[in-house]
MMTF fields as JSON, N, C-alpha, C and O atoms, coordinates in Angstrom:
{
  "mmtfVersion": "1.0.0",
  "mmtfProducer": "UNKNOWN",
  "numBonds": 399,
  "numAtoms": 400,
  "numGroups": 100,
  "numChains": 1,
  "numModels": 1,
  "chainsPerModel": [1],
  "groupsPerChain": [100],
  "chainIdList": ["A"],
  "bondAtomList": [4, 2, 8, 6, 12, 10, 16, 14, 20, 18, 24, 22, 28, 26, 32, 30, 36, 34, 40, 38, 44, 42, 48, 46, 52, 50, 56, 54, 60, 58, 64, 62, 68, 66, 72, 70, 76, 74, 80, 78, 84, 82, 88, 86, 92, 90, 96, 94, 100, 98, 104, 102, 108, 106, 112, 110, 116, 114, 120, 118, 124, 122, 128, 126, 132, 130, 136, 134, 140, 138, 144, 142, 148, 146, 152, 150, 156, 154, 160, 158, 164, 162, 168, 166, 172, 170, 176, 174, 180, 178, 184, 182, 188, 186, 192, 190, 196, 194, 200, 198, 204, 202, 208, 206, 212, 210, 216, 214, 220, 218, 224, 222, 228, 226, 232, 230, 236, 234, 240, 238, 244, 242, 248, 246, 252, 250, 256, 254, 260, 258, 264, 262, 268, 266, 272, 270, 276, 274, 280, 278, 284, 282, 288, 286, 292, 290, 296, 294, 300, 298, 304, 302, 308, 306, 312, 310, 316, 314, 320, 318, 324, 322, 328, 326, 332, 330, 336, 334, 340, 338, 344, 342, 348, 346, 352, 350, 356, 354, 360, 358, 364, 362, 368, 366, 372, 370, 376, 374, 380, 378, 384, 382, 388, 386, 392, 390, 396, 394],
  "bondOrderList": [1, 1, 1, 1, 1, 1, 1, 1, 1, 1, 1, 1, 1, 1, 1, 1, 1, 1, 1, 1, 1, 1, 1, 1, 1, 1, 1, 1, 1, 1, 1, 1, 1, 1, 1, 1, 1, 1, 1, 1, 1, 1, 1, 1, 1, 1, 1, 1, 1, 1, 1, 1, 1, 1, 1, 1, 1, 1, 1, 1, 1, 1, 1, 1, 1, 1, 1, 1, 1, 1, 1, 1, 1, 1, 1, 1, 1, 1, 1, 1, 1, 1, 1, 1, 1, 1, 1, 1, 1, 1, 1, 1, 1, 1, 1, 1, 1, 1, 1],
  "groupList": [{"groupName": "MET", "atomNameList": ["N", "CA", "C", "O"], "elementList": ["N", "C", "C", "O"], "formalChargeList": [0, 0, 0, 0], "bondAtomList": [1, 0, 2, 1, 3, 2], "bondOrderList": [1, 1, 2], "singleLetterCode": "M", "chemCompType": "L-PEPTIDE LINKING"}, {"groupName": "LYS", "atomNameList": ["N", "CA", "C", "O"], "elementList": ["N", "C", "C", "O"], "formalChargeList": [0, 0, 0, 0], "bondAtomList": [1, 0, 2, 1, 3, 2], "bondOrderList": [1, 1, 2], "singleLetterCode": "K", "chemCompType": "L-PEPTIDE LINKING"}, {"groupName": "SER", "atomNameList": ["N", "CA", "C", "O"], "elementList": ["N", "C", "C", "O"], "formalChargeList": [0, 0, 0, 0], "bondAtomList": [1, 0, 2, 1, 3, 2], "bondOrderList": [1, 1, 2], "singleLetterCode": "S", "chemCompType": "L-PEPTIDE LINKING"}, {"groupName": "LEU", "atomNameList": ["N", "CA", "C", "O"], "elementList": ["N", "C", "C", "O"], "formalChargeList": [0, 0, 0, 0], "bondAtomList": [1, 0, 2, 1, 3, 2], "bondOrderList": [1, 1, 2], "singleLetterCode": "L", "chemCompType": "L-PEPTIDE LINKING"}, {"groupName": "PHE", "atomNameList": ["N", "CA", "C", "O"], "elementList": ["N", "C", "C", "O"], "formalChargeList": [0, 0, 0, 0], "bondAtomList": [1, 0, 2, 1, 3, 2], "bondOrderList": [1, 1, 2], "singleLetterCode": "F", "chemCompType": "L-PEPTIDE LINKING"}, {"groupName": "ALA", "atomNameList": ["N", "CA", "C", "O"], "elementList": ["N", "C", "C", "O"], "formalChargeList": [0, 0, 0, 0], "bondAtomList": [1, 0, 2, 1, 3, 2], "bondOrderList": [1, 1, 2], "singleLetterCode": "A", "chemCompType": "L-PEPTIDE LINKING"}, {"groupName": "CYS", "atomNameList": ["N", "CA", "C", "O"], "elementList": ["N", "C", "C", "O"], "formalChargeList": [0, 0, 0, 0], "bondAtomList": [1, 0, 2, 1, 3, 2], "bondOrderList": [1, 1, 2], "singleLetterCode": "C", "chemCompType": "L-PEPTIDE LINKING"}, {"groupName": "GLY", "atomNameList": ["N", "CA", "C", "O"], "elementList": ["N", "C", "C", "O"], "formalChargeList": [0, 0, 0, 0], "bondAtomList": [1, 0, 2, 1, 3, 2], "bondOrderList": [1, 1, 2], "singleLetterCode": "G", "chemCompType": "PEPTIDE LINKING"}, {"groupName": "ASN", "atomNameList": ["N", "CA", "C", "O"], "elementList": ["N", "C", "C", "O"], "formalChargeList": [0, 0, 0, 0], "bondAtomList": [1, 0, 2, 1, 3, 2], "bondOrderList": [1, 1, 2], "singleLetterCode": "N", "chemCompType": "L-PEPTIDE LINKING"}, {"groupName": "GLU", "atomNameList": ["N", "CA", "C", "O"], "elementList": ["N", "C", "C", "O"], "formalChargeList": [0, 0, 0, 0], "bondAtomList": [1, 0, 2, 1, 3, 2], "bondOrderList": [1, 1, 2], "singleLetterCode": "E", "chemCompType": "L-PEPTIDE LINKING"}, {"groupName": "GLN", "atomNameList": ["N", "CA", "C", "O"], "elementList": ["N", "C", "C", "O"], "formalChargeList": [0, 0, 0, 0], "bondAtomList": [1, 0, 2, 1, 3, 2], "bondOrderList": [1, 1, 2], "singleLetterCode": "Q", "chemCompType": "L-PEPTIDE LINKING"}, {"groupName": "ASP", "atomNameList": ["N", "CA", "C", "O"], "elementList": ["N", "C", "C", "O"], "formalChargeList": [0, 0, 0, 0], "bondAtomList": [1, 0, 2, 1, 3, 2], "bondOrderList": [1, 1, 2], "singleLetterCode": "D", "chemCompType": "L-PEPTIDE LINKING"}, {"groupName": "VAL", "atomNameList": ["N", "CA", "C", "O"], "elementList": ["N", "C", "C", "O"], "formalChargeList": [0, 0, 0, 0], "bondAtomList": [1, 0, 2, 1, 3, 2], "bondOrderList": [1, 1, 2], "singleLetterCode": "V", "chemCompType": "L-PEPTIDE LINKING"}, {"groupName": "THR", "atomNameList": ["N", "CA", "C", "O"], "elementList": ["N", "C", "C", "O"], "formalChargeList": [0, 0, 0, 0], "bondAtomList": [1, 0, 2, 1, 3, 2], "bondOrderList": [1, 1, 2], "singleLetterCode": "T", "chemCompType": "L-PEPTIDE LINKING"}],
  "groupTypeList": [0, 1, 1, 2, 3, 4, 5, 5, 5, 3, 0, 2, 3, 4, 3, 5, 5, 6, 7, 7, 8, 5, 9, 1, 5, 10, 11, 5, 5, 5, 1, 5, 2, 9, 5, 12, 13, 9, 5, 5, 2, 5, 5, 2, 9, 5, 5, 5, 9, 5, 2, 13, 5, 5, 2, 9, 5, 5, 5, 11, 5, 10, 1, 5, 12, 5, 9, 7, 5, 5, 11, 5, 2, 5, 5, 12, 12, 9, 5, 5, 2, 5, 5, 11, 5, 5, 5, 2, 5, 12, 9, 5, 5, 5, 2, 5, 9, 5, 5, 1],
  "groupIdList": [1, 2, 3, 4, 5, 6, 7, 8, 9, 10, 11, 12, 13, 14, 15, 16, 17, 18, 19, 20, 21, 22, 23, 24, 25, 26, 27, 28, 29, 30, 31, 32, 33, 34, 35, 36, 37, 38, 39, 40, 41, 42, 43, 44, 45, 46, 47, 48, 49, 50, 51, 52, 53, 54, 55, 56, 57, 58, 59, 60, 61, 62, 63, 64, 65, 66, 67, 68, 69, 70, 71, 72, 73, 74, 75, 76, 77, 78, 79, 80, 81, 82, 83, 84, 85, 86, 87, 88, 89, 90, 91, 92, 93, 94, 95, 96, 97, 98, 99, 100],
  "secStructList": [7, 2, 2, 2, 2, 2, 2, 2, 2, 2, 2, 2, 2, 2, 2, 2, 2, 2, 2, 2, 2, 2, 2, 2, 2, 2, 2, 2, 2, 2, 2, 2, 2, 2, 2, 2, 2, 2, 2, 2, 2, 2, 2, 2, 2, 2, 2, 2, 2, 2, 2, 2, 2, 2, 2, 2, 2, 2, 2, 2, 2, 2, 2, 2, 2, 2, 2, 2, 2, 2, 2, 2, 2, 2, 2, 2, 2, 2, 2, 2, 2, 2, 2, 2, 2, 2, 2, 2, 2, 2, 2, 2, 2, 2, 2, 2, 2, 2, 2, 7],
  "xCoordList": [-37.077, -37.308, -35.988, -35.9, -34.947, -33.658, -33.134, -32.529, -33.376, -32.92, -33.66, -33.057, -34.917, -35.694, -35.192, -35.074, -34.898, -34.376, -32.999, -32.69, -32.18, -30.85, -30.963, -30.242, -31.878, -32.094, -32.607, -32.194, -33.497, -34.027, -32.923, -32.86, -32.05, -30.942, -29.987, -29.544, -29.676, -28.814, -29.454, -28.794, -30.759, -31.468, -31.435, -31.229, -31.636, -31.616, -30.213, -30.06, -29.177, -27.802, -27.527, -26.899, -27.996, -27.807, -28.496, -27.926, -29.724, -30.465, -29.797, -29.752, -29.285, -28.588, -27.331, -27.021, -26.611, -25.391, -25.728, -25.052, -26.761, -27.169, -27.631, -27.353, -28.329, -28.786, -27.619, -27.653, -26.597, -25.399, -24.696, -24.209, -24.639, -24.012, -24.819, -24.262, -26.134, -26.973, -26.672, -26.617, -26.477, -26.134, -24.795, -24.638, -23.832, -22.513, -22.601, -21.941, -23.424, -23.586, -24.234, -23.858, -25.222, -25.867, -24.875, -24.858, -24.055, -23.032, -22.049, -21.69, -21.62, -20.683, -21.323, -20.676, -22.603, -23.303, -23.436, -23.287, -23.719, -23.835, -22.499, -22.445, -21.414, -20.088, -19.721, -19.139, -20.069, -19.783, -20.58, -20.064, -21.832, -22.669, -22.099, -22.083, -21.633, -21.021, -19.753, -19.506, -18.954, -17.726, -18.043, -17.361, -19.082, -19.482, -19.959, -19.634, -20.724, -21.21, -20.047, -20.03, -19.071, -17.9, -17.096, -16.614, -16.951, -16.21, -16.935, -16.306, -18.257, -19.034, -18.918, -18.817, -18.931, -18.787, -17.418, -17.296, -16.381, -15.025, -14.893, -14.248, -15.501, -15.449, -16.182, -15.733, -17.303, -18.061, -17.256, -17.23, -16.597, -15.758, -14.594, -14.261, -13.977, -12.857, -13.323, -12.619, -14.506, -15.038, -15.323, -15.058, -15.859, -16.132, -14.833, -14.757, -13.808, -12.514, -11.89, -11.303, -12.016, -11.468, -12.202, -11.586, -13.508, -14.292, -13.878, -13.733, -13.689, -13.253, -11.875, -11.638, -10.964, -9.612, -9.643, -8.911, -10.486, -10.59, -11.156, -10.691, -12.148, -12.721, -11.686, -11.579, -10.926, -9.888, -8.803, -8.319, -8.427, -7.41, -7.914, -7.162, -9.18, -9.747, -9.778, -9.476, -10.14, -10.163, -8.757, -8.556, -7.785, -6.395, -5.905, -5.217, -6.261, -5.845, -6.488, -5.839, -7.762, -8.454, -7.807, -7.627, -7.463, -6.812, -5.452, -5.095, -4.692, -3.372, -3.49, -2.685, -4.496, -4.701, -5.055, -4.549, -5.926, -6.31, -5.103, -4.912, -4.284, -3.081, -2.104, -1.471, -1.984, -1.109, -1.584, -0.778, -2.895, -3.445, -3.182, -2.86, -3.317, -3.046, -1.576, -1.239, -0.696, 0.737, 1.054, 1.856, 0.424, 0.657, 0.156, 0.791, -0.975, -1.517, -0.572, -0.337, -0.036, 0.914, 2.174, 2.735, 2.62, 3.808, 3.546, 4.429, 2.337, 1.99, 1.998, 2.494, 1.454, 1.443, 2.874, 3.2, 3.73, 5.127, 5.835, 6.631, 5.547, 6.168, 5.707, 6.504, 4.432, 3.918, 4.571, 4.907, 4.75, 5.401, 6.848, 7.33, 7.543, 8.928, 8.992, 9.914, 8.019, 7.985, 7.761, 8.376, 6.888, 6.664, 7.938, 8.283, 8.63, 9.879, 10.919, 11.654, 10.986, 11.938, 11.582, 12.467, 10.296, 9.866, 10.205, 10.628, 10.021, 10.368, 11.863, 12.294, 12.66, 14.115, 14.523, 15.422, 13.877, 14.184, 13.809, 14.565, 12.657, 12.231, 13.194, 13.538, 13.622, 14.56, 15.887, 16.492, 16.334, 17.594, 17.455, 18.378, 16.315, 16.091, 16.031, 16.562, 15.4, 15.323, 16.702, 17.034, 17.5, 18.851, 19.699, 20.5, 19.545, 20.309, 19.877, 20.704, 18.585, 18.092, 18.536, 18.731, 18.695, 19.095, 20.553, 20.942, 21.361, 22.775, 22.874, 23.977],
  "yCoordList": [44.461, 43.046, 42.285, 41.209, 42.862, 42.189, 42.073, 41.068, 43.125, 43.085, 41.994, 41.316, 41.812, 40.776, 39.383, 38.506, 39.186, 37.891, 37.631, 36.518, 38.685, 38.557, 38.226, 37.369, 38.916, 38.664, 37.24, 36.566, 36.79, 35.432, 34.407, 33.387, 34.683, 33.761, 33.709, 32.636, 34.884, 34.921, 34.181, 33.44, 34.405, 33.74, 32.226, 31.491, 31.751, 30.303, 29.736, 28.633, 30.496, 30.057, 29.993, 29.051, 30.993, 31.038, 29.849, 29.188, 29.598, 28.473, 27.138, 26.23, 27.03, 25.795, 25.618, 24.517, 26.716, 26.645, 26.296, 25.479, 26.907, 26.6, 25.166, 24.503, 24.682, 23.298, 22.335, 21.327, 22.618, 21.784, 21.801, 20.769, 22.952, 23.064, 22.318, 21.76, 22.317, 21.608, 20.111, 19.444, 19.593, 18.173, 17.875, 16.881, 18.754, 18.576, 18.676, 17.932, 19.601, 19.755, 18.516, 18.074, 17.953, 16.731, 15.572, 14.791, 15.463, 14.411, 14.587, 13.626, 15.83, 16.1, 15.794, 15.245, 16.154, 15.873, 14.371, 13.888, 13.63, 12.174, 11.56, 10.666, 12.046, 11.529, 11.883, 11.073, 13.107, 13.508, 12.663, 12.262, 12.394, 11.556, 10.148, 9.551, 9.625, 8.29, 8.27, 7.319, 9.333, 9.414, 9.502, 8.891, 10.266, 10.373, 9.022, 8.631, 8.313, 6.988, 6.025, 5.273, 6.051, 5.18, 5.548, 4.67, 6.853, 7.287, 6.868, 6.44, 6.992, 6.582, 5.079, 4.619, 4.32, 2.87, 2.501, 1.634, 3.175, 2.906, 3.287, 2.578, 4.405, 4.823, 3.827, 3.527, 3.319, 2.327, 1.046, 0.467, 0.607, -0.593, -0.374, -1.255, 0.807, 1.109, 1.14, 0.667, 1.695, 1.739, 0.332, 0.03, -0.525, -1.907, -2.638, -3.375, -2.428, -3.067, -2.537, -3.298, -1.233, -0.648, -1.185, -1.451, -1.345, -1.892, -3.326, -3.706, -4.118, -5.505, -5.553, -6.336, -4.705, -4.673, -4.243, -4.79, -3.266, -2.808, -3.908, -4.098, -4.625, -5.731, -6.824, -7.359, -7.145, -8.166, -7.704, -8.489, -6.434, -5.905, -5.926, -6.247, -5.587, -5.614, -7.038, -7.264, -7.988, -9.387, -9.869, -10.564, -9.495, -9.877, -9.245, -9.891, -7.984, -7.302, -7.95, -8.137, -8.288, -8.94, -10.291, -10.65, -11.027, -12.326, -12.144, -12.897, -11.138, -10.88, -10.484, -10.907, -9.67, -9.271, -10.488, -10.651, -11.342, -12.549, -13.453, -13.992, -13.615, -14.437, -13.797, -14.487, -12.472, -11.757, -11.9, -12.05, -11.853, -12.016, -13.427, -13.615, -14.408, -15.792, -15.96, -16.621, -15.354, -15.424, -14.725, -15.22, -13.574, -12.836, -13.634, -13.652, -14.287, -15.11, -16.264, -16.577, -16.889, -17.982, -17.467, -18.152, -16.272, -15.691, -15.397, -15.582, -14.939, -14.676, -15.977, -16.019, -17.033, -18.334, -18.811, -19.31, -18.657, -19.063, -18.228, -18.754, -16.928, -16.061, -16.445, -16.446, -16.77, -17.189, -18.494, -18.67, -19.404, -20.672, -20.44, -21.065, -19.538, -19.222, -18.562, -18.823, -17.71, -17.062, -18.099, -18.023, -19.061, -20.137, -20.954, -21.313, -21.242, -22.003, -21.214, -21.786, -19.906, -19.07, -19.028, -19.086, -18.928, -18.917, -20.24, -20.263, -21.333, -22.646, -22.745, -23.306, -22.194, -22.22, -21.387, -21.779, -20.241, -19.395, -20.124, -20.099, -20.769, -21.521, -22.67, -22.934, -23.345, -24.457, -23.948, -24.572, -22.817, -22.246, -21.808, -21.987, -21.237, -20.804, -22.011, -21.963, -23.076, -24.285, -24.897, -25.358, -24.903, -25.448, -24.607, -25.15, -23.319, -22.414, -22.606, -22.573, -22.806, -22.99, -24.335, -24.466, -25.32, -26.638, -26.669, -27.59, -25.745, -25.733, -25.389, -25.314],
  "zCoordList": [-63.299, -63.474, -63.432, -62.84, -64.076, -64.064, -62.638, -62.266, -61.841, -60.45, -59.689, -58.858, -59.945, -59.266, -59.644, -58.788, -60.932, -61.366, -60.756, -60.33, -60.725, -60.126, -58.634, -58.124, -57.941, -56.518, -56.299, -55.355, -57.161, -57.046, -57.281, -56.596, -58.256, -58.529, -57.345, -56.936, -56.799, -55.611, -54.44, -53.711, -54.281, -53.188, -53.37, -52.405, -54.607, -54.828, -54.62, -54.093, -55.037, -54.777, -53.279, -52.796, -52.554, -51.104, -50.434, -49.566, -50.856, -50.279, -50.618, -49.788, -51.832, -52.215, -51.383, -50.929, -51.188, -50.373, -48.935, -48.31, -48.42, -47.038, -46.921, -45.922, -47.924, -47.907, -47.906, -47.2, -48.673, -48.693, -47.355, -46.894, -46.731, -45.415, -44.362, -43.417, -44.535, -43.569, -43.613, -42.58, -44.839, -44.962, -44.313, -43.605, -44.565, -43.961, -42.443, -41.718, -41.98, -40.536, -39.934, -38.849, -40.657, -40.159, -40.13, -39.179, -41.165, -41.185, -40.035, -39.356, -39.827, -38.733, -37.388, -36.496, -37.244, -35.987, -35.767, -34.645, -36.844, -36.723, -36.329, -35.484, -36.946, -36.6, -35.164, -34.443, -34.755, -33.376, -32.396, -31.353, -32.728, -31.862, -31.758, -30.681, -32.884, -32.888, -32.037, -31.296, -32.153, -31.355, -29.869, -29.046, -29.524, -28.116, -27.604, -26.482, -28.415, -28.012, -27.794, -26.819, -28.713, -28.558, -27.315, -26.599, -27.06, -25.87, -24.6, -23.633, -24.602, -23.43, -23.208, -22.071, -24.292, -24.183, -23.631, -22.766, -24.147, -23.654, -22.189, -21.416, -21.803, -20.401, -19.515, -18.408, -19.996, -19.236, -19.054, -17.968, -20.128, -20.034, -19.074, -18.281, -19.149, -18.251, -16.804, -15.911, -16.57, -15.209, -14.693, -13.529, -15.553, -15.147, -14.822, -13.84, -15.658, -15.396, -14.108, -13.339, -13.875, -12.65, -11.431, -10.399, -11.547, -10.439, -10.137, -8.975, -11.185, -11.0, -10.351, -9.43, -10.842, -10.274, -8.814, -7.989, -8.489, -7.104, -6.21, -5.086, -6.704, -5.928, -5.682, -4.579, -6.727, -6.57, -5.599, -4.784, -5.686, -4.775, -3.337, -2.417, -3.143, -1.795, -1.246, -0.074, -2.089, -1.652, -1.307, -0.31, -2.14, -1.86, -0.562, 0.228, -0.347, 0.878, 2.098, 3.127, 1.975, 3.093, 3.407, 4.571, 2.357, 2.549, 3.218, 4.124, 2.767, 3.353, 4.818, 5.646, 5.137, 6.536, 7.379, 8.489, 6.847, 7.587, 7.809, 8.899, 6.759, 6.908, 7.884, 8.683, 7.816, 8.746, 10.175, 11.093, 10.364, 11.709, 12.221, 13.394, 11.352, 11.753, 12.11, 13.092, 11.303, 11.597, 12.914, 13.707, 13.146, 14.388, 15.582, 16.637, 15.413, 16.492, 16.812, 17.979, 15.778, 15.989, 16.68, 17.535, 16.32, 16.957, 18.428, 19.266, 18.746, 20.15, 20.941, 22.067, 20.357, 21.037, 21.266, 22.343, 20.252, 20.401, 21.46, 22.237, 21.494, 22.501, 23.902, 24.841, 24.044, 25.348, 25.78, 26.951, 24.835, 25.142, 25.565, 26.509, 24.864, 25.223, 26.593, 27.366, 26.896, 28.213, 29.307, 30.371, 29.053, 30.029, 30.233, 31.359, 29.137, 29.24, 30.024, 30.829, 29.794, 30.533, 32.011, 32.864, 32.319, 33.719, 34.39, 35.546, 33.673, 34.222, 34.475, 35.482, 33.548, 33.725, 34.929, 35.673, 35.132, 36.301, 37.584, 38.555, 37.595, 38.784, 39.072, 40.225, 38.013, 38.198, 38.74, 39.612, 38.221, 38.711, 40.158, 40.952, 40.506, 41.886, 42.815, 43.924, 42.382, 43.196, 43.387, 44.479, 42.337, 42.422, 43.354, 44.115, 43.313, 44.182, 45.636, 46.548, 45.841, 47.203, 47.768, 48.976, 46.917, 47.37, 47.785, 48.503, 47.389, 47.746, 49.146, 49.687]
}
């Protein structure tokens, strides 16, 4: 009988200890879940900011390319005008030489 009472006491101590650990485990799980939620939220915010930054960079790059194309087009027009002026100067020089 004493052994049965001792076994019952040990069993109740074991169950009490396990019950206490279960509470601690639940608290730890809740804290871990909260940390995961916060990390996911931070990752989502970072992804949104990165997406916005990428969109802005793409828009800036597109604008720069458009401005560069406009500048290049203006340079081509200026080069064509200079080529026409040079051709006119060559023709004038040839005419002057022929008139001598």
